[in-house]
DSSP file (Angstrom, degrees, kcal/mol; ACC not computed):
  #  RESIDUE AA STRUCTURE BP1 BP2  ACC     N-H-->O    O-->H-N    N-H-->O    O-->H-N    TCO  KAPPA ALPHA  PHI   PSI    X-CA   Y-CA   Z-CA
    1    1 A X    >>        0   0    0      0, 0.0     4,-0.9     0, 0.0     3,-0.7   0.000 360.0 360.0 360.0 -44.7   58.2   90.3   98.0
    2    2 A X  H >>  +     0   0    0      1,-0.3     4,-2.9     2,-0.2     3,-1.1   0.907 360.0  59.9 -54.3 -48.6   54.7   89.0   97.2
    3    3 A X  H 34 S+     0   0    0      1,-0.3    -1,-0.3     2,-0.2     5,-0.1   0.804 103.8  51.8 -52.7 -35.2   55.3   85.9   99.4
    4    4 A X  H <4 S+     0   0    0     -3,-0.7    -1,-0.3     1,-0.1    -2,-0.2   0.758 117.2  36.4 -77.6 -22.8   55.9   88.2  102.4
    5    5 A X  H << S+     0   0    0     -3,-1.1     2,-0.6    -4,-0.9    -2,-0.2   0.908 117.1  49.1 -92.5 -50.1   52.7   90.2  101.9
    6    6 A X  S  < S-     0   0    0     -4,-2.9    -1,-0.2    -5,-0.1     2,-0.1  -0.841  81.7-138.9 -97.1 114.2   50.3   87.5  100.7
    7    7 A X        -     0   0    0     -2,-0.6     2,-0.5    -3,-0.1    -3,-0.1  -0.377  19.6-109.7 -77.0 155.8   50.2   84.3  102.7
    8    8 A X        +     0   0    0      1,-0.2    -1,-0.1    -5,-0.1     3,-0.1  -0.714  40.7 167.4 -80.4 126.1   50.0   80.8  101.1
    9    9 A X        +     0   0    0     -2,-0.5     2,-0.5     1,-0.1    -1,-0.2   0.424  60.6  63.1-110.8  -6.9   46.6   79.5  101.9
   10   10 A X  S    S-     0   0    0      4,-0.0    -1,-0.1     3,-0.0     2,-0.0  -0.978  80.0-136.1-121.1 121.5   46.6   76.6   99.5
   11   11 A X     >  -     0   0    0     -2,-0.5     4,-3.0     1,-0.1     5,-0.2  -0.270  26.8-109.1 -70.8 165.7   49.2   73.7  100.1
   12   12 A X  H  > S+     0   0    0      2,-0.2     4,-2.0     1,-0.2    -1,-0.1   0.888 121.0  51.0 -64.0 -37.3   51.1   72.3   97.2
   13   13 A X  H  > S+     0   0    0      2,-0.2     4,-1.4     1,-0.2    -1,-0.2   0.886 110.9  47.7 -64.3 -43.0   49.2   69.1   97.6
   14   14 A X  H  > S+     0   0    0      2,-0.2     4,-2.2     1,-0.2    -2,-0.2   0.855 110.7  51.7 -62.8 -42.8   45.9   70.9   97.5
   15   15 A X  H  X S+     0   0    0     -4,-3.0     4,-1.7     1,-0.2    -2,-0.2   0.916 108.5  52.7 -61.4 -42.7   47.0   73.0   94.4
   16   16 A X  H  < S+     0   0    0     -4,-2.0     4,-0.5     1,-0.2    -1,-0.2   0.880 111.5  44.6 -58.4 -41.7   47.9   69.8   92.7
   17   17 A X  H  < S+     0   0    0     -4,-1.4     3,-0.4     1,-0.2    -1,-0.2   0.818 112.3  52.5 -74.4 -33.1   44.4   68.3   93.3
   18   18 A X  H  < S+     0   0    0     -4,-2.2    -1,-0.2     1,-0.2    -2,-0.2   0.835 112.9  44.7 -71.5 -30.3   42.7   71.6   92.4
   19   19 A X  S  < S+     0   0    0     -4,-1.7    -1,-0.2    -5,-0.2    -2,-0.2   0.449  87.9 106.1 -93.0  -3.5   44.6   71.7   89.0
   20   20 A X  S    S-     0   0    0     -4,-0.5     2,-0.1    -3,-0.4    -3,-0.0  -0.488  76.2-108.2 -77.5 147.8   44.1   68.1   88.0
   21   21 A X        -     0   0    0     -2,-0.1    -1,-0.1     1,-0.1    -2,-0.1  -0.503  35.8-103.8 -74.2 149.8   41.6   67.3   85.2
   22   22 A X        -     0   0    0     -2,-0.1     2,-0.3    40,-0.1    -1,-0.1  -0.251  31.8-131.7 -67.0 153.8   38.5   65.7   86.0
   23   23 A X     >  -     0   0    0      1,-0.1     4,-1.9    -2,-0.0     3,-0.3  -0.729  21.7-113.2-103.6 164.0   37.9   62.0   85.2
   24   24 A X  H  > S+     0   0    0     -2,-0.3     4,-1.9     1,-0.2     5,-0.1   0.875 117.6  53.7 -53.0 -44.0   35.0   60.4   83.5
   25   25 A X  H  > S+     0   0    0      2,-0.2     4,-2.2     1,-0.2    -1,-0.2   0.840 105.0  52.6 -67.4 -36.2   34.0   58.7   86.6
   26   26 A X  H  > S+     0   0    0     -3,-0.3     4,-1.8     2,-0.2    -1,-0.2   0.924 110.9  48.5 -61.3 -46.4   33.9   62.0   88.7
   27   27 A X  H  X S+     0   0    0     -4,-1.9     4,-2.2     1,-0.2    -2,-0.2   0.826 110.6  51.7 -67.1 -30.3   31.6   63.6   86.1
   28   28 A X  H  X S+     0   0    0     -4,-1.9     4,-2.7    -5,-0.2    -1,-0.2   0.922 106.2  53.9 -70.6 -39.5   29.4   60.5   86.2
   29   29 A X  H  X S+     0   0    0     -4,-2.2     4,-0.7     1,-0.2    -2,-0.2   0.905 111.3  45.0 -55.7 -45.0   29.2   60.7   90.0
   30   30 A X  H >X S+     0   0    0     -4,-1.8     3,-1.4     2,-0.2     4,-0.7   0.958 111.8  52.7 -67.9 -49.2   28.0   64.3   89.8
   31   31 A X  H >< S+     0   0    0     -4,-2.2     3,-1.4     1,-0.3    -2,-0.2   0.943 112.2  45.7 -54.4 -49.2   25.5   63.5   86.9
   32   32 A X  H 3< S+     0   0    0     -4,-2.7    -1,-0.3     1,-0.3    -2,-0.2   0.556 107.0  58.3 -75.3  -6.4   23.9   60.7   89.0
   33   33 A X  H << S+     0   0    0     -3,-1.4    -1,-0.3    -4,-0.7    -2,-0.2   0.514  83.7 105.8 -91.9  -8.3   23.8   62.8   92.1
   34   34 A X  S << S-     0   0    0     -3,-1.4     2,-0.5    -4,-0.7    12,-0.0  -0.340  87.6-101.7 -69.1 151.7   21.6   65.4   90.3
   35   35 A X    >   -     0   0    0      1,-0.2    12,-0.9     4,-0.1     3,-0.8  -0.656  31.5-155.6 -75.0 122.2   17.9   65.4   91.3
   36   36 A X  T 3  S+     0   0    0     -2,-0.5    12,-0.9    11,-0.2    -1,-0.2   0.635  88.5  39.6 -80.6  -8.0   16.3   63.6   88.4
   37   37 A X  T 3  S+     0   0    0     10,-0.1    -1,-0.2    11,-0.1     3,-0.1   0.063  92.0 118.3-122.0  24.6   12.8   65.2   88.8
   38   38 A X  S <  S-     0   0    0     -3,-0.8    10,-0.2     1,-0.2     3,-0.1  -0.221  78.7 -68.6 -76.9 175.2   14.0   68.7   89.6
   39   39 A X        -     0   0    0      1,-0.1     8,-0.2     7,-0.1    -1,-0.2  -0.329  63.9-100.5 -64.1 147.9   13.3   71.8   87.7
   40   40 A X        -     0   0    0      6,-0.1     6,-0.3     4,-0.1    -1,-0.1  -0.350  34.6-115.0 -72.8 153.0   15.1   71.8   84.4
   41   41 A X    >   -     0   0    0      4,-2.3     3,-2.0    -2,-0.1    -1,-0.1   0.052  44.4 -79.2 -70.8-173.8   18.3   73.7   83.8
   42   42 A X  T 3  S+     0   0    0      1,-0.3    -1,-0.1     2,-0.1    -2,-0.1   0.683 132.5  56.5 -67.9 -13.5   18.9   76.7   81.5
   43   43 A X  T 3  S-     0   0    0      2,-0.2    -1,-0.3     0, 0.0     3,-0.1   0.400 119.4-111.8 -92.1   2.0   19.1   74.3   78.5
   44   44 A X  S <  S+     0   0    0     -3,-2.0     2,-0.4     1,-0.2    -4,-0.1   0.329  81.1 118.6  83.6  -4.8   15.5   72.9   79.4
   45   45 A X        -     0   0    0     -5,-0.1    -4,-2.3    -6,-0.1    -1,-0.2  -0.788  50.2-152.9 -97.0 134.5   16.8   69.5   80.5
   46   46 A X    >>  -     0   0    0     -2,-0.4     3,-1.0    -6,-0.3     4,-0.8  -0.480  39.6 -92.2 -94.4 177.5   16.5   68.1   84.0
   47   47 A X  H 3> S+     0   0    0    -12,-0.9     4,-2.5     1,-0.2   -11,-0.2   0.781 116.5  68.2 -59.5 -31.1   18.9   65.7   85.6
   48   48 A X  H 3> S+     0   0    0    -12,-0.9     4,-3.4   -13,-0.3     5,-0.3   0.878  94.6  55.0 -62.0 -34.8   16.8   62.6   84.5
   49   49 A X  H <> S+     0   0    0     -3,-1.0     4,-2.0     1,-0.2    -1,-0.2   0.897 109.3  46.5 -71.0 -36.6   17.5   63.0   80.8
   50   50 A X  H  < S+     0   0    0     -4,-0.8     4,-0.3    -3,-0.2    -1,-0.2   0.907 116.8  46.2 -67.6 -38.5   21.3   63.0   81.5
   51   51 A X  H >< S+     0   0    0     -4,-2.5     3,-0.8   -20,-0.2     4,-0.2   0.927 114.3  46.2 -65.1 -43.3   21.0   59.9   83.7
   52   52 A X  H 3< S+     0   0    0     -4,-3.4     3,-0.3     1,-0.2    -2,-0.2   0.887 122.0  35.5 -69.8 -38.8   18.7   58.0   81.3
   53   53 A X  T >X S+     0   0    0     -4,-2.0     4,-2.0    -5,-0.3     3,-1.9   0.216  80.4 122.0 -99.6  16.2   20.8   58.7   78.3
   54   54 A X  H <> S+     0   0    0     -3,-0.8     4,-1.9    -4,-0.3    -1,-0.2   0.820  71.4  55.1 -47.3 -43.0   24.2   58.5   80.0
   55   55 A X  H 34 S+     0   0    0     -3,-0.3    -1,-0.3    -4,-0.2     4,-0.2   0.782 114.0  40.7 -62.0 -25.8   25.5   55.8   77.8
   56   56 A X  H <4 S+     0   0    0     -3,-1.9    -2,-0.2     1,-0.1    -1,-0.2   0.831 126.7  30.4 -88.7 -41.1   24.7   57.8   74.6
   57   57 A X  H  X S+     0   0    0     -4,-2.0     4,-2.6    -7,-0.2     3,-0.5   0.465  84.1 103.5-106.8  -2.4   25.8   61.2   75.8
   58   58 A X  H  X S+     0   0    0     -4,-1.9     4,-3.0    -5,-0.3     5,-0.2   0.875  82.6  49.4 -55.4 -46.4   28.6   60.6   78.3
   59   59 A X  H  > S+     0   0    0      1,-0.2     4,-2.4     2,-0.2    -1,-0.3   0.867 112.7  48.2 -64.0 -33.9   31.4   61.5   76.0
   60   60 A X  H  > S+     0   0    0     -3,-0.5     4,-2.2     2,-0.2    -2,-0.2   0.893 113.9  46.1 -66.7 -38.1   29.8   64.7   75.0
   61   61 A X  H  X S+     0   0    0     -4,-2.6     4,-1.9     2,-0.2    -2,-0.2   0.904 113.8  49.7 -71.2 -41.3   29.0   65.7   78.6
   62   62 A X  H  X S+     0   0    0     -4,-3.0     4,-2.6    -5,-0.3     5,-0.2   0.955 112.4  46.5 -65.2 -47.9   32.6   64.8   79.6
   63   63 A X  H  X S+     0   0    0     -4,-2.4     4,-2.5     1,-0.2     5,-0.2   0.915 111.8  50.5 -61.3 -39.5   34.2   66.8   76.8
   64   64 A X  H  X S+     0   0    0     -4,-2.2     4,-1.7     2,-0.2    -1,-0.2   0.850 110.8  49.9 -71.0 -30.6   32.0   69.8   77.5
   65   65 A X  H  X S+     0   0    0     -4,-1.9     4,-1.6     2,-0.2    -1,-0.2   0.896 111.9  48.6 -70.0 -38.6   33.0   69.6   81.3
   66   66 A X  H  < S+     0   0    0     -4,-2.6    -2,-0.2     1,-0.2    -1,-0.2   0.918 109.0  51.6 -67.0 -40.8   36.5   69.4   80.3
   67   67 A X  H  < S+     0   0    0     -4,-2.5    -1,-0.2     1,-0.2    -2,-0.2   0.858 107.1  57.6 -59.2 -37.6   36.2   72.5   77.9
   68   68 A X  H  <        0   0    0     -4,-1.7    -1,-0.2     1,-0.3    -2,-0.2   0.913 360.0 360.0 -64.9 -40.3   34.6   74.3   80.8
   69   69 A X     <        0   0    0     -4,-1.6    -1,-0.3    -3,-0.1    -2,-0.2   0.447 360.0 360.0 -87.9 360.0   37.5   73.9   83.0
């Protein structure tokens, strides 16, 4: 009954893509696309700190991102 009232707006392929877990490479792309000299975020860190120390913090950033989703 719900299918008749509420249309499908997301295809099965799109739904699969939206529900997949992120990869470390995807998180890295986002981190390195951040403005390195922009205003700091709520934690007090700007993009540069994440980019500069990526080799040290990547696993923690990745795990935090996965926990968020």
